[in-house]
DOLUM-950082 format. One line per 2 residues: number of its first residue (from 1); their letters; for each residue x, y, z of C-alpha. Coordinates in nm, 3 decimals. Layout:
<recs>
NUM) A) X,Y,Z  ...
</recs>
This chain:
<recs>
1) MS) -2.564,-1.863,0.647  -2.417,-2.207,0.578
3) TL) -2.185,-2.383,0.820  -1.820,-2.295,0.770
5) NR) -1.626,-2.617,0.744  -1.347,-2.490,0.518
7) IV) -1.221,-2.134,0.488  -0.988,-2.049,0.201
9) II) -0.761,-1.744,0.223  -0.629,-1.618,-0.111
11) GA) -0.319,-1.413,-0.039  -0.046,-1.491,0.213
13) SL) 0.086,-1.145,0.288  -0.004,-0.930,0.590
15) AG) -0.384,-0.924,0.554  -0.399,-1.296,0.478
17) LR) -0.174,-1.381,0.772  -0.380,-1.169,1.011
19) AL) -0.696,-1.341,0.887  -0.541,-1.680,0.960
21) QA) -0.430,-1.568,1.305  -0.779,-1.437,1.385
23) LR) -0.936,-1.767,1.282  -0.694,-1.958,1.502
25) AA) -0.752,-1.716,1.792  -1.128,-1.774,1.756
27) EF) -1.061,-2.149,1.775  -1.218,-2.211,1.437
29) AG) -1.251,-2.588,1.423  -1.275,-2.628,1.047
31) EI) -1.010,-2.651,0.778  -0.812,-2.344,0.670
33) VV) -0.627,-2.334,0.338  -0.398,-2.041,0.254
35) VG) -0.291,-1.975,-0.106  0.017,-1.756,-0.153
37) AE) 0.185,-1.645,-0.475  0.531,-1.630,-0.316
39) AH) 0.747,-1.907,-0.174  0.862,-1.692,0.119
41) LP) 0.697,-1.686,0.458  0.477,-1.376,0.493
43) YN) 0.702,-1.075,0.551  0.696,-0.705,0.620
45) RP) 0.695,-0.494,0.303  0.784,-0.148,0.445
47) PL) 1.155,-0.234,0.494  1.193,-0.333,0.127
49) SK) 1.251,0.025,0.012  1.463,0.116,0.312
51) SV) 1.666,-0.118,0.535  1.663,-0.418,0.298
53) LD) 1.827,-0.210,0.024  2.090,-0.116,0.281
55) GD) 2.174,-0.476,0.366  1.933,-0.571,0.647
57) DD) 1.747,-0.894,0.571  1.512,-0.886,0.870
59) VS) 1.162,-0.860,0.722  1.000,-1.110,0.955
61) LP) 0.635,-1.088,1.057  0.561,-1.232,1.402
63) GA) 0.342,-1.537,1.374  0.424,-1.614,1.011
65) DI) 0.540,-1.962,1.110  0.185,-2.072,1.203
67) LG) 0.086,-2.131,0.840  0.137,-2.504,0.872
69) TD) 0.085,-2.766,0.606  -0.236,-2.626,0.454
71) WL) -0.042,-2.347,0.288  -0.009,-2.366,-0.088
73) RG) 0.315,-2.181,-0.170  0.385,-2.038,-0.512
75) RQ) 0.023,-2.074,-0.623  -0.214,-1.809,-0.757
77) AT) -0.589,-1.800,-0.799  -0.697,-1.761,-1.162
79) AL) -1.077,-1.773,-1.130  -1.359,-1.769,-0.879
81) RP) -1.688,-1.958,-0.919  -1.918,-1.837,-0.641
83) ES) -2.212,-2.047,-0.762  -2.020,-2.366,-0.681
85) KT) -1.802,-2.201,-0.415  -1.475,-2.297,-0.581
87) VV) -1.148,-2.120,-0.657  -0.942,-2.225,-0.960
89) LD) -0.564,-2.217,-0.920  -0.292,-2.163,-1.178
91) DG) -0.203,-2.533,-1.184  -0.561,-2.618,-1.285
93) SE) -0.662,-2.752,-0.945  -0.978,-2.636,-0.770
95) LS) -1.042,-2.551,-0.407  -1.389,-2.563,-0.259
97) YD) -1.477,-2.328,0.024  -1.756,-2.242,0.264
99) GL) -1.597,-1.906,0.346  -1.349,-1.709,0.136
101) VI) -1.104,-1.434,0.235  -0.972,-1.229,-0.057
103) AT) -0.638,-1.075,0.038  -0.459,-1.068,-0.296
105) GA) -0.311,-0.721,-0.247  -0.180,-0.519,-0.539
107) RP) 0.094,-0.521,-0.801  0.313,-0.239,-0.936
109) RT) 0.180,-0.032,-1.223  0.419,-0.052,-1.518
111) LD) 0.488,0.103,-1.856  0.471,-0.105,-2.174
113) RH) 0.826,-0.238,-2.161  1.089,-0.271,-1.894
115) PE) 1.438,-0.334,-2.036  1.712,-0.467,-1.809
117) GV) 1.802,-0.219,-1.539  1.442,-0.111,-1.474
119) HT) 1.308,-0.235,-1.141  0.977,-0.231,-0.963
121) LR) 0.968,-0.281,-0.588  0.689,-0.485,-0.434
123) TL) 0.831,-0.820,-0.326  1.132,-0.939,-0.130
125) DD) 1.281,-1.081,-0.449  1.237,-0.740,-0.615
127) AL) 1.427,-0.577,-0.329  1.708,-0.831,-0.338
129) RL) 1.753,-0.789,-0.714  1.766,-0.411,-0.676
131) RA) 2.008,-0.437,-0.384  2.241,-0.647,-0.594
133) EL) 2.240,-0.382,-0.866  2.300,-0.103,-0.615
135) AA) 2.599,-0.297,-0.487  2.735,-0.359,-0.837
137) GH) 2.908,-0.024,-0.864  2.636,0.198,-1.012
139) DH) 2.691,0.560,-0.924  2.352,0.695,-1.033
141) LT) 1.989,0.594,-0.982  1.685,0.735,-1.159
143) VV) 1.358,0.703,-0.969  1.036,0.743,-1.166
145) GG) 0.750,0.841,-0.935  0.790,1.050,-0.625
147) GF) 0.537,0.875,-0.401  0.628,0.705,-0.076
149) IG) 0.811,0.415,-0.241  0.998,0.639,-0.484
151) SE) 1.092,0.890,-0.216  1.204,0.616,0.024
153) VA) 1.423,0.457,-0.243  1.570,0.796,-0.333
155) ST) 1.650,0.854,0.033  1.813,0.512,0.074
157) AR) 2.018,0.554,-0.245  2.147,0.893,-0.130
159) QR) 2.248,0.735,0.201  2.447,0.481,0.000
161) GL) 2.622,0.763,-0.185  2.454,0.733,-0.524
163) AV) 2.353,1.035,-0.725  1.975,1.034,-0.763
165) TL) 1.738,1.186,-1.017  1.371,1.172,-0.919
167) VD) 1.112,1.215,-1.196  0.756,1.300,-1.094
169) GG) 0.457,1.403,-1.301  0.324,1.646,-1.042
171) AQ) 0.437,1.999,-0.969  0.584,1.858,-0.645
173) PM) 0.633,1.501,-0.524  0.334,1.369,-0.327
175) LA) 0.129,1.684,-0.373  -0.199,1.489,-0.388
177) TL) -0.105,1.280,-0.084  0.055,1.535,0.148
179) GH) -0.106,1.862,0.040  0.062,2.190,-0.052
181) HA) 0.250,2.268,0.268  0.408,1.927,0.320
183) AR) 0.476,1.869,-0.053  0.666,2.198,-0.075
185) WL) 0.862,2.098,0.232  0.938,1.752,0.085
187) TD) 1.057,1.910,-0.238  1.301,2.121,-0.038
189) LH) 1.406,1.819,0.171  1.493,1.617,-0.141
191) TR) 1.691,1.910,-0.281  1.881,1.963,0.045
193) HG) 1.984,1.598,0.037  2.117,1.617,-0.316
195) VE) 1.830,1.466,-0.512  1.787,1.615,-0.859
197) LV) 1.416,1.670,-0.918  1.248,1.659,-1.259
199) TG) 0.884,1.751,-1.201  0.579,1.834,-1.410
201) SR) 0.647,1.565,-1.673  0.536,1.204,-1.679
203) AT) 0.742,0.909,-1.796  0.602,0.753,-2.113
205) RF) 0.858,0.483,-2.185  1.199,0.343,-2.100
207) EG) 1.448,0.364,-2.384  1.717,0.112,-2.465
209) DD) 1.731,-0.223,-2.644  1.883,-0.467,-2.396
211) RV) 1.943,-0.232,-2.104  1.776,0.095,-2.017
213) TA) 1.952,0.406,-2.148  1.699,0.681,-2.076
215) VR) 1.354,0.768,-1.947  1.139,0.939,-2.210
217) LD) 0.900,1.204,-2.075  0.574,1.336,-2.217
219) SG) 0.747,1.672,-2.261  0.973,1.507,-2.520
221) RS) 1.278,1.519,-2.293  1.491,1.210,-2.237
223) VP) 1.654,1.169,-1.897  1.970,0.952,-1.925
225) AK) 1.948,0.646,-1.701  2.134,0.318,-1.649
227) LV) 1.952,0.203,-1.336  1.585,0.285,-1.275
229) VA) 1.327,0.221,-1.006  0.973,0.264,-1.133
231) GL) 0.745,0.373,-0.850  0.430,0.437,-1.052
233) GV) 0.177,0.321,-0.796  -0.006,-0.010,-0.777
235) VP) -0.306,-0.188,-0.926  -0.527,-0.412,-0.709
237) NT) -0.500,-0.780,-0.795  -0.856,-0.844,-0.911
239) DW) -0.799,-0.987,-1.261  -0.880,-1.338,-1.139
241) LE) -1.222,-1.216,-1.025  -1.333,-1.089,-1.366
243) GS) -1.655,-1.259,-1.471  -1.714,-1.407,-1.126
245) GV) -1.998,-1.176,-1.034  -1.800,-1.023,-0.748
247) KL) -1.842,-0.647,-0.782  -1.524,-0.468,-0.886
249) DG) -1.450,-0.098,-0.914  -1.092,-0.001,-0.840
251) GV) -1.076,-0.303,-0.609  -1.322,-0.549,-0.459
253) LV) -1.629,-0.352,-0.352  -1.711,-0.447,0.005
255) TD) -1.953,-0.331,0.272  -1.824,-0.148,0.578
257) TL) -1.809,-0.491,0.743  -1.579,-0.611,0.462
259) FA) -1.820,-0.858,0.300  -1.805,-0.850,-0.079
261) EG) -2.120,-0.668,-0.186  -2.414,-0.903,-0.224
263) TD) -2.244,-1.202,-0.059  -2.247,-1.361,0.285
265) SI) -1.950,-1.595,0.246  -1.681,-1.376,0.086
267) VA) -1.481,-1.104,0.259  -1.189,-0.894,0.138
269) AG) -0.915,-0.706,0.320  -0.607,-0.494,0.264
271) DV) -0.489,-0.331,-0.057  -0.751,-0.510,-0.268
273) AR) -1.059,-0.396,-0.072  -1.261,-0.079,-0.141
275) WP) -1.517,0.012,0.120  -1.749,0.297,0.228
277) HS) -1.577,0.478,0.516  -1.833,0.568,0.781
279) RH) -1.624,0.854,0.922  -1.597,1.021,0.584
281) DR) -1.959,1.037,0.462  -1.925,0.680,0.335
283) AL) -1.679,0.782,0.065  -1.545,0.474,-0.115
285) VR) -1.180,0.430,-0.024  -0.903,0.181,-0.087
287) VE) -0.604,0.227,0.143  -0.264,0.077,0.065
289) HW) -0.111,0.109,0.411  0.029,-0.148,0.653
291) AT) -0.208,-0.064,0.940  -0.517,-0.107,0.723
293) AN) -0.410,-0.452,0.597  -0.313,-0.551,0.950
295) DQ) -0.647,-0.454,1.103  -0.877,-0.546,0.816
297) GA) -0.737,-0.895,0.777  -0.826,-0.984,1.134
299) LA) -1.167,-0.813,1.127  -1.264,-0.971,0.794
301) AR) -1.198,-1.318,0.936  -1.391,-1.248,1.256
303) NL) -1.684,-1.110,1.057  -1.684,-1.413,0.829
305) LA) -1.727,-1.633,1.137  -1.993,-1.405,1.285
307) GP) -2.195,-1.365,0.964  -2.327,-1.040,0.811
309) AD) -2.597,-0.984,1.074  -2.348,-0.973,1.362
311) AQ) -2.044,-0.834,1.176  -1.866,-0.524,1.302
313) PY) -1.789,-0.227,1.071  -1.435,-0.123,0.994
315) TA) -1.412,0.237,1.117  -1.042,0.292,1.188
317) VP) -0.883,0.620,1.081  -0.621,0.523,0.817
319) TF) -0.264,0.591,0.928  0.079,0.569,0.769
321) AT) 0.435,0.644,0.875  0.773,0.650,0.704
323) RI) 1.117,0.810,0.717  1.264,1.002,0.425
325) HG) 1.612,1.155,0.455  1.585,1.100,0.831
327) AR) 1.257,1.288,0.874  0.959,1.107,1.022
329) IQ) 0.651,1.163,0.808  0.308,1.047,0.927
331) TA) -0.040,1.074,0.783  -0.385,1.010,0.925
333) GL) -0.730,1.012,0.774  -0.796,1.101,0.412
335) PH) -0.630,1.434,0.330  -0.729,1.408,-0.037
337) LA) -1.094,1.468,0.059  -1.015,1.813,0.201
339) DE) -1.102,2.151,0.055  -0.865,2.341,0.287
341) EH) -0.547,2.278,0.481  -0.377,2.463,0.767
343) VV) -0.046,2.436,0.949  -0.160,2.390,1.308
345) FG) 0.173,2.320,1.474  0.533,2.419,1.413
347) SP) 0.676,2.535,1.084  0.797,2.361,0.766
349) AD) 1.105,2.583,0.783  1.202,2.406,1.108
351) DQ) 1.140,2.052,0.976  0.879,2.002,1.247
353) FA) 0.514,2.075,1.180  0.162,1.937,1.147
355) VA) -0.104,2.012,0.889  -0.477,1.964,0.941
357) FL) -0.705,1.897,0.643  -1.070,2.000,0.654
359) AN) -1.372,1.928,0.432  -1.662,2.167,0.483
361) GT) -1.498,2.270,0.808  -1.468,1.915,0.945
363) PV) -1.123,1.760,1.004  -1.069,1.469,0.765
365) GA) -0.691,1.427,0.755  -0.353,1.517,0.897
367) VA) 0.011,1.517,0.794  0.288,1.551,1.051
369) VN) 0.663,1.581,1.015  0.865,1.501,1.326
371) AH) 0.549,1.575,1.527  0.408,1.244,1.647
373) KE) 0.201,1.385,1.936  0.034,1.639,1.708
375) LN) -0.052,1.371,1.455  -0.220,1.166,1.726
377) RI) -0.407,1.470,1.857  -0.557,1.547,1.516
379) KR) -0.626,1.179,1.453  -0.838,1.167,1.771
381) VI) -1.035,1.469,1.655  -1.100,1.300,1.320
383) AE) -1.213,0.980,1.492  -1.448,1.175,1.720
385) RG) -1.570,1.400,1.440  -1.470,1.692,1.654
387) SL) -1.345,2.039,1.569  -1.002,2.197,1.560
389) EI) -0.889,2.540,1.659  -0.713,2.681,1.352
391) PA) -0.437,2.934,1.427  -0.485,3.276,1.274
393) A) -0.291,3.322,0.952
</recs>
């Protein structure tokens, strides 16, 4: 492996920041250049759909002020040329590198057109624009997509006193993510908190010339709307890597040590990385959660310094936590890989329970509601590839 004199980090959000911090902690003596699409210091994204919409501007990430002068704000990578080890930026300039960290994250999935009044929620500026609209006297919000972002926004809007309609293409919001037991419970929770649910139909377009007037569904129905949040999932930011030779398939394909496949000088971390998870029969996964970006960013940087031969695999059990209508919801592992699920603690009827997910009898995931200790217990079993005692039905 060649000597690392300059490391370039593309992406200045959580994974990119953690990579920078790891390089500094390792006393890397070379030059570090960070390229970030936003002008803001790196910030926490989870509050954007919750406390920021309610007026709290504290989204700070500890350590974000260490970026220094070698931070190119408001710049994006447009191409990668691995043969010459250069990155092309949107102003036409080129950056050479000896080591490259790809941490470009993801962007919201959208429909063909977004008239005024339709918002996506990914950046701080997105959240501030939506907050201004929420404060402008609107009495109703339509949320398209019942995933974590959509459900969090619906919860926040109800807290602010707005009527909320939530449109989701599944039979129940977050069915694929939370499984049958927790999705049924979440459906009931939304209803109890006054959210009108429209399920089983997908949004196909937003109607209205200048400003949105309705959400058109694939069933043919139009749901009247004057203010919309589109929570339709995200797409990894890999367009700039097309034609570079870096392997792409639903993200940057990396080894379990986070090196881009077939390279020894490029690593990727966070929402953009797709890797074979050793605890799940090396299933290729891409995880869009805070903890994964936090941990992978640091490990990717350390592995880049160590080189492929001495790199350490990323084996952490994915975790996520949020609050919706006051309930604490946590996940661990990869529930979507399961072929069976069981309530192993509490009861959905009591708003306190835990669900274990098994594949071929082996625990692979967990969902807990107001049951933090149970979530951690099942998470340990997943990490140890142990077994669970399933209560009799």
